[in-house]
C-alpha positions as CSV (number, residue, x, y, z in Angstrom):
1,X,47.2,-22.6,2.5
2,X,45.8,-22.6,-1.1
3,X,43.2,-25.3,0.0
4,X,41.9,-23.0,2.7
5,X,41.7,-20.0,0.4
6,X,39.8,-22.1,-2.2
7,X,37.5,-23.4,0.5
8,X,36.7,-19.9,1.7
9,X,36.0,-18.7,-1.8
10,X,33.7,-21.7,-2.4
11,X,31.9,-21.0,0.9
12,X,31.5,-17.3,0.0
13,X,30.1,-18.2,-3.4
14,X,27.6,-20.7,-1.9
15,X,26.6,-18.1,0.7
16,X,26.0,-15.6,-2.0
17,X,23.9,-18.0,-4.1
18,X,21.9,-18.9,-1.0
19,X,21.3,-15.3,-0.1
20,X,20.3,-14.5,-3.7
21,X,17.8,-17.4,-3.8
22,X,16.4,-16.4,-0.3
23,X,16.1,-12.7,-1.1
24,X,14.3,-13.4,-4.4
25,X,11.7,-15.7,-2.8
26,X,12.9,-19.0,-4.2
27,X,12.5,-20.7,-0.8
28,X,8.8,-19.9,-0.8
29,X,6.1,-21.4,-3.0
30,X,2.9,-19.4,-3.7
31,X,-0.1,-21.4,-5.1
32,X,-3.1,-19.3,-6.2
33,X,-6.1,-21.6,-6.3
34,X,-8.9,-19.4,-7.7
35,X,-9.3,-15.8,-8.5
36,X,-12.5,-14.0,-7.4
37,X,-13.7,-10.6,-8.4
38,X,-15.6,-8.7,-5.7
39,X,-17.5,-5.4,-6.4
40,X,-17.4,-2.8,-3.6
41,X,-20.6,-1.2,-4.9
42,X,-23.5,-3.6,-5.1
43,X,-25.0,-2.0,-8.3
44,X,-21.9,-3.0,-10.3
45,X,-22.9,-6.7,-9.8
46,X,-25.9,-6.2,-12.0
47,X,-24.2,-4.3,-14.8
48,X,-20.6,-5.5,-15.0
49,X,-19.6,-8.9,-16.4
50,X,-16.0,-10.0,-15.9
51,X,-13.6,-12.6,-17.2
52,X,-9.9,-13.0,-16.5
53,X,-6.8,-15.0,-17.3
54,X,-4.6,-17.1,-15.1
55,X,-7.1,-18.6,-12.5
56,X,-4.6,-21.0,-11.1
57,X,-0.9,-20.1,-10.6
58,X,2.2,-21.5,-9.0
59,X,5.1,-19.1,-8.5
60,X,7.8,-18.3,-6.0
61,X,7.6,-15.7,-3.2
62,X,7.9,-12.1,-4.3
63,X,7.4,-12.8,-8.0
64,X,5.2,-10.5,-10.0
65,X,2.6,-11.9,-12.4
66,X,0.0,-10.4,-14.7
67,X,-3.8,-10.9,-14.6
68,X,-5.9,-9.7,-17.6
69,X,-9.3,-8.7,-16.4
70,X,-12.0,-7.9,-19.0
71,X,-15.0,-5.9,-17.8
72,X,-18.2,-5.5,-19.9
73,X,-20.8,-2.9,-19.0
74,X,-24.2,-4.5,-19.5
75,X,-26.0,-1.5,-17.9
76,X,-27.8,1.5,-19.4
77,X,-25.4,4.1,-17.9
78,X,-21.6,4.5,-18.2
79,X,-19.7,3.2,-15.3
80,X,-16.6,4.9,-13.9
81,X,-14.1,2.4,-12.4
82,X,-12.5,4.4,-9.6
83,X,-10.2,1.7,-8.1
84,X,-8.9,-1.8,-8.2
85,X,-7.1,-3.5,-5.4
86,X,-6.1,-7.0,-4.4
87,X,-6.4,-9.0,-1.1
88,X,-3.6,-9.4,1.3
89,X,-0.9,-10.7,1.3
90,X,-0.7,-9.8,-2.4
91,X,0.2,-6.3,-3.6
92,X,-1.1,-4.5,-6.7
93,X,1.9,-3.1,-8.5
94,X,0.1,-1.5,-11.4
95,X,-3.2,-1.4,-13.3
96,X,-3.5,-0.4,-16.9
97,X,-5.4,1.7,-18.1
98,X,-4.9,4.1,-15.3
99,X,-7.8,4.9,-13.0
100,X,-10.3,6.4,-12.9
101,X,-11.6,5.3,-16.3
102,X,-15.1,5.0,-17.8
103,X,-16.7,2.0,-19.5
104,X,-19.6,3.1,-21.7
105,X,-22.8,1.1,-22.1
106,X,-22.3,-2.1,-24.1
107,X,-18.5,-1.7,-24.1
108,X,-15.7,-3.9,-23.0
109,X,-12.5,-2.7,-21.3
110,X,-9.4,-4.9,-20.7
111,X,-7.4,-4.2,-17.5
112,X,-3.9,-5.5,-17.1
113,X,-3.1,-6.0,-13.5
114,X,0.5,-6.6,-12.3
115,X,0.5,-8.2,-8.9
116,X,3.3,-9.1,-6.6
117,X,3.1,-12.4,-4.6
118,X,3.9,-12.4,-0.9
119,X,7.4,-13.1,0.3
120,X,6.2,-16.2,2.1
121,X,4.6,-19.6,1.4
122,X,0.9,-19.2,0.5
123,X,-1.8,-21.5,-0.6
124,X,-5.2,-20.0,-1.3
125,X,-7.3,-17.7,-3.4
126,X,-6.8,-14.1,-4.7
127,X,-9.5,-11.5,-4.4
128,X,-9.7,-8.6,-6.8
129,X,-11.7,-5.7,-5.5
130,X,-13.3,-3.3,-8.0
131,X,-14.8,0.1,-7.0
132,X,-16.9,2.1,-9.3
133,X,-19.9,4.4,-9.8
134,X,-22.6,4.9,-12.4
135,X,-22.3,8.2,-14.3
136,X,-24.6,10.3,-16.3
């Protein structure tokens, strides 16, 4: 009788561990192979220069990660960044500083993007979409 109870307890523990690993995405592998920034307004291409960290990542499904995106305004007018988003199946959790925000002529601004990986296996790139307008 004690052997059956011990076996049931062990099975419950193993089932709990398997459920924990599954629900936290450990059965999925996400390989990000390249990060690309796309501007939704064509005029931004001529005036914004970007650089970022973490261009290649390997993580498990559902895990959050941070990308640091630096934007420099090379134009003559200030640019108001009105939105930042990411391509599916990724989810943008947060962006700091909060939007909208303005980058003055000749200035840099560092954005910290917290992104959640999909809860499935994925191999491919990540697109970051930036929206903005020139201001006077």
